[in-house]
N, C-alpha and C positions, 0 to 999 in steps of 0.2 A: 476583557479577555485579550491576551496577547496573541500575536501572530503564531508564536510557537505553540501556545495552548490550543489554538484552533487547528493547527496542523496535526497535533497529537490526537485530537478528538476525531478528525477525519481518518487518520491512520487506524485508530482503534475500531472504526466502523468497517475496516477492510479485513476483518477476521474471517478466514475461510470456513471456520467451524460454526460461526454464528449465522452467516449468510453466504451467498455465493459471490459476494463482492459488491462494488459500487459502480454505477454507470460512468461512462467516459467523462462526463462533465465534472464529476467530483475527482476523478483521477487527474484530470488536467489542472484543477485547482490545487490538489495536493502537490503536483510537480512544481507549480509556480511558487507555492509557499515553501516547499523544500529548498528550492534554489535560493530564496530570500533568507531562510533561516540557517541552513547548513551548507549551502553552496555546492560546488562540484562533487565534493566527497559524499555528501548526503544523497545527491542524485545518483551517483554510481552505486551506492549501497542499496538505494531504493530499486534500481533496475535489477539488481542481483536477486532480490526476493519478490519481484513482480510476477504474478501469475494472472492469466486471463481465462475466463470461462465463457462459453457461448450459452446464453440463457434464453435463446429464442423460443417463443411459444410454438412456432411452426417454421417450416423451411422458407417461407416467403420473406422473412425479416431477420436480420442479424442483430442480436443484442449482446454486446460484449461487456462483461463485468470484470472488474479489476480487484485483486486481493494482494495482500502481503503474506507470503507463505513460502517457506523453503527450508533447506537443511544446510547447516554448516558442516556437519559430519553425520555419520549414520545414527548418532545418538542425540543430536542437538537440533531440534526443530525450531525454526524461527517464525513466530507469529507476531502480530503488531506490538504486543507488550515487550517482547524481547528485541524487536526491531527498534523501538523507541529507546531502550537501554543502550543499544549499539550507537544510535545517533547521539545520545547524551555523552557518550565516551569519546566522540570525535574531537 
């Protein structure tokens, strides 16, 4: 499996409709791989669609989960599949 394929699989796991996101350790891995595969342009696009959620079971612990989700315009939602298409177009 290539670095690009691994990155795309991690990104697909960041779908906000399938789960509330991935823990920080996977987000950091995705950021590192994004830099290797797509460079600064990919990182900028990734930050644009990056959303976080607090999935803490109680107030004593903070658990931040990361997803790829956003809007290009009122009619175009960007989820991981669309995000990967945008990356491929870079």
